[in-house]
C-alpha positions in Angstrom: 15.3 -18.0 12.9 14.9 -18.5 9.1 16.9 -21.2 7.3 19.9 -19.7 5.5 19.7 -20.4 1.8 22.6 -19.9 -0.5 21.9 -18.4 -3.9 21.2 -20.9 -6.7 22.0 -18.3 -9.4 24.9 -19.0 -11.7 26.8 -16.9 -14.2 25.0 -16.2 -17.5 26.3 -17.8 -20.6 27.9 -15.2 -23.0 25.1 -15.7 -25.6 22.4 -15.2 -23.0 22.9 -11.4 -23.2 21.0 -11.3 -26.4 17.8 -12.2 -24.5 18.2 -9.7 -21.7 15.8 -7.2 -23.2 16.2 -3.7 -24.6 16.2 -2.1 -21.2 19.1 -4.0 -19.8 22.1 -1.6 -19.5 20.2 1.2 -21.4 21.2 4.5 -19.9 18.7 6.5 -17.9 17.5 10.0 -18.6 18.7 12.7 -17.8 22.2 11.4 -18.5 24.9 11.7 -15.9 27.3 12.3 -18.8 25.9 15.7 -19.2 26.6 16.8 -15.7 29.7 18.7 -14.5 30.1 16.9 -11.2 33.0 18.9 -9.9 30.9 21.7 -8.3 28.8 19.1 -6.5 31.6 17.1 -4.9 32.4 18.0 -1.3 34.4 16.8 1.7 33.3 16.9 5.3 35.2 15.8 8.5 33.3 13.2 10.5 34.9 11.5 13.5 38.3 12.8 12.5 38.2 11.5 9.0 37.3 13.1 5.6 34.0 11.9 4.0 33.5 12.4 0.3 30.0 13.0 -1.0 28.1 14.5 -4.0 25.2 16.9 -3.3 23.0 17.5 -6.3 19.5 18.7 -7.1 16.6 20.2 -5.1 12.9 20.0 -4.6 10.2 19.4 -2.1 10.2 16.4 0.1 12.9 14.7 2.2 16.3 14.5 0.4 17.4 11.1 -0.9 20.6 9.7 0.5 22.3 6.9 -1.5 24.6 4.4 0.1 26.8 2.1 -2.0 27.8 -1.5 -1.3 31.0 -3.4 -0.5 33.8 -2.3 -2.8 31.7 0.5 -4.2 31.6 4.3 -4.4 29.1 7.0 -4.9 29.4 6.5 -8.7 27.5 3.3 -8.3 24.4 5.6 -8.3 25.3 7.7 -11.4 22.3 6.5 -13.4 19.9 7.4 -10.5 21.2 10.8 -9.3 20.1 13.0 -12.2 16.6 11.5 -12.4 16.0 11.8 -8.6 17.5 15.3 -8.7 14.6 16.4 -10.9 12.4 15.9 -7.8 14.5 15.9 -4.7 17.9 16.9 -3.4 20.2 13.9 -3.6 23.3 13.1 -1.5 25.5 10.1 -2.4 28.5 9.4 -0.2 31.7 7.3 -0.2 31.5 5.3 3.0 34.7 5.3 5.2 37.5 3.4 3.5 35.8 3.6 0.1 36.0 5.9 -2.9 37.8 9.1 -1.6 36.7 8.8 2.0 39.3 8.2 4.7 39.4 4.9 6.7 37.6 5.1 10.0 39.8 5.6 13.1 38.0 2.8 14.9 37.5 -0.7 13.6 35.1 -1.0 10.7 31.6 -2.0 11.7 28.1 -1.9 10.3 26.8 0.3 13.2 29.8 2.5 12.6 29.0 2.9 9.0 25.4 3.7 9.9 26.6 6.3 12.4 28.6 8.0 9.6 25.5 8.2 7.4 23.6 9.7 10.4 26.4 12.1 11.2 26.6 13.3 7.6 22.8 14.0 7.7 23.3 16.0 10.9 26.1 18.0 9.4 24.0 18.8 6.3 21.0 19.8 8.5 18.8 17.0 7.2 16.0 16.3 9.6 14.3 13.6 7.6 15.5 11.6 4.6 14.7 8.8 2.2 17.5 6.3 2.6 18.5 3.9 -0.2 21.3 1.3 0.2 22.7 -1.3 -2.0 24.1 -4.6 -0.7 26.3 -3.7 2.3 24.9 -0.2 2.1 21.5 -1.7 2.5 22.7 -3.4 5.7 24.0 -0.1 7.0 20.8 1.7 5.9 18.6 -0.8 7.7 20.7 -0.1 10.8 20.1 3.6 10.5 16.3 3.0 10.1 16.3 0.9 13.3 18.5 3.2 15.4 17.0 6.5 14.1 13.4 6.0 13.0 12.7 9.7 13.3 15.4 10.4 10.6 14.3 7.8 7.9 11.0 8.7 6.3 11.3 5.9 3.7 13.8 3.1 3.1 15.0 1.4 -0.1 16.9 -1.9 0.2 18.6 -3.1 -3.0 19.9 -6.6 -2.8 20.6 -5.8 0.8 22.9 -7.9 3.0 21.6 -8.9 6.4 19.6 -12.1 6.2 21.8 -14.9 5.0 25.0 -12.8 5.5 26.8 -15.2 7.8 27.4 -17.4 4.8 28.8 -14.7 2.6 32.4 -14.9 4.0 32.8 -18.4 2.4 31.2 -17.6 -0.9 33.6 -18.1 -3.9 31.5 -15.8 -6.0 33.0 -12.9 -4.1 36.1 -13.3 -6.3 34.7 -10.9 -8.8 34.2 -8.2 -6.2 37.7 -8.8 -4.9 39.1 -8.4 -8.5 37.3 -5.1 -9.0 38.7 -3.9 -5.7 42.2 -4.9 -6.6 42.0 -3.3 -10.0 40.7 -0.1 -8.5 43.9 0.2 -6.4 46.0 0.4 -9.5 46.1 3.0 -12.2 43.2 4.4 -14.2 44.8 2.9 -17.3 44.5 -0.5 -15.7 40.9 0.0 -14.9 40.3 1.1 -18.5 42.0 -2.1 -19.7 39.7 -4.3 -17.6 36.4 -2.7 -18.7 37.4 -2.8 -22.4 39.0 -6.2 -22.5 36.7 -8.7 -24.2 37.6 -11.7 -22.0 38.4 -9.9 -18.7 35.2 -8.0 -18.5 32.8 -11.0 -18.0 35.3 -12.6 -15.6 35.6 -9.6 -13.4 32.0 -8.4 -13.3 29.7 -11.4 -13.8 29.3 -12.2 -10.1 27.4 -9.0 -9.4 26.3 -7.9 -12.9 24.3 -10.5 -14.9 25.3 -9.3 -18.4 28.5 -7.1 -18.1 28.9 -6.9 -21.8 25.7 -4.9 -22.1 26.8 -2.2 -19.6 28.3 0.9 -21.1 32.0 1.0 -20.9 32.3 4.5 -19.5 29.9 3.7 -16.7 31.9 0.6 -15.7 35.0 2.6 -15.8 33.6 5.1 -13.3 32.5 2.3 -11.0 35.8 0.5 -11.2 38.2 3.4 -10.8 36.5 4.4 -7.5 36.3 0.8 -6.2 39.7 -0.3 -5.0 40.3 1.1 -1.5 41.6 -0.3 1.7 38.2 -0.6 3.4 37.2 -3.7 1.4 38.6 -6.4 3.6 37.7 -4.8 7.0 34.2 -4.1 5.7 33.8 -7.7 4.6 34.8 -8.9 8.0 32.4 -6.4 9.6 29.4 -7.3 7.6 29.9 -11.1 8.1 30.3 -10.6 11.8 27.1 -8.6 12.4 23.6 -10.1 12.6 20.6 -7.8 12.2 18.0 -10.4 11.4 16.3 -10.3 14.8 15.9 -6.6 14.6 14.7 -6.1 11.0 11.1 -6.2 12.2 11.8 -3.0 14.2 11.8 -1.0 10.9 8.6 1.0 10.9 8.9 3.2 7.8 7.6 2.4 4.3 10.2 0.2 2.7 10.9 -0.8 -0.9 12.8 -4.0 -1.4 14.4 -4.4 -4.8 16.2 -7.6 -6.0 17.3 -9.5 -9.1 16.2 -13.0 -9.8 19.8 -14.0 -10.6 21.6 -12.4 -7.7 24.7 -14.6 -7.1 25.8 -12.8 -3.9 22.6 -12.4 -1.9 19.8 -14.9 -2.7 16.5 -13.6 -3.9 14.9 -15.6 -1.0 16.3 -12.8 1.2 13.9 -10.4 -0.4 11.0 -12.5 0.7 12.3 -12.5 4.2 12.8 -8.7 4.3 9.3 -8.3 3.0 7.9 -10.7 5.7 9.8 -9.0 8.5 9.1 -5.4 7.6 5.4 -4.6 8.1 5.1 -1.7 5.7 7.1 -3.1 2.7 6.8 -3.8 -1.0 9.0 -6.1 -3.0 10.0 -5.6 -6.7 12.0 -8.4 -8.3 13.6 -7.8 -11.7 13.8 -10.8 -14.0 17.2 -11.8 -15.5 19.0 -9.4 -13.3 21.9 -9.9 -10.9 23.1 -8.2 -7.7 23.0 -4.6 -9.0 19.6 -3.8 -10.4 20.2 0.0 -10.3 23.2 -0.5 -12.6 21.7 -3.2 -14.8 18.2 -1.9 -15.4 18.5 1.8 -14.5 15.5 3.0 -16.4 13.1 0.5 -14.8 14.8 0.9 -11.4 14.3 4.6 -11.6 10.6 4.3 -12.4 10.1 2.1 -9.4 12.1 4.5 -7.2 10.3 7.6 -8.3 6.9 5.9 -7.9 7.9 5.0 -4.4 9.0 8.5 -3.6 5.8 10.0 -4.9 3.4 7.5 -3.4 1.3 8.9 -0.6 1.2 7.0 2.7 2.2 3.4 3.1 4.5 1.5 0.7 2.4 -1.7 0.5 0.3 -1.9 -2.6 -3.4 -2.8 -2.7 -3.8 -6.5 -1.7 -5.8 -7.0 -4.9 -2.6 -6.3 -6.8 -0.6 -8.9 -5.0 2.1 -8.4 -2.3 5.0 -8.3 -4.7 5.9 -7.2 -8.2 8.0 -9.1 -10.7 9.5 -6.8 -13.3 9.9 -8.9 -16.5 12.7 -8.2 -18.9 11.6 -6.7 -22.3 11.1 -9.1 -25.1 
């Protein structure tokens, strides 16, 4: 069993944002702001509870299913959905107990969350998918890939929990995620106050976003107002009580592992371990990036994701190119 290593990353100094690069926080294209999302939002009943999801785009190839992390919602993927939808159908859901999905009737568990993802795919008639999960969503996505290898054609793990997870329960850096969850349970006006307040904004978001002052306010507002739901604490208990390390090597599909060098919640060493354990895997690590690469560097993240979607065959690059890719921030 690998040694558990706590992240050595620390919050960035306020003035460090000026060195983050032009791509940090820069909106992706096409812009989610130009989409009327209402016709694409749907509810479906799974195991006696309503599951909220967005269904957008079309194209050849397996649809892409996006799974958010702890305290998140489908809006966490707003910067990715329009770009992916140019190529594929995209489904992004609110997990049970998050966003506008009901709490599960049974106790919250990682296998249970994975079963909801699988059941949604069945309800939508999806025989094969590309599954992308962030943080806790990566944990649940890995579980789906292990339990249903015939369903997952490719897998994307973004700062995925599952390797050093047993230490997460005691991590003080979770305070930021707890604050976001608490704010989300209040009014939209309070969420707006947090994302616009010069001093509150770094305090609330710096544990999972490296440079929160560089992220567009309207995007942070969408993420925050969908964050605070009753599933947070049961999900935290569930993900720290479940160990998948011994089974990660059972993943057989091509896998893209994406991380940030300054991830305070899940150490970047975990990316090395995922790459070691999954035979057909490729690792991309973004410099000067925290726990949420798809939110922090959406343009570069989307380029990596699209390249992975379009690559024929296996995910692992030519050995001559090295086994991993480090994406440097722009000067």
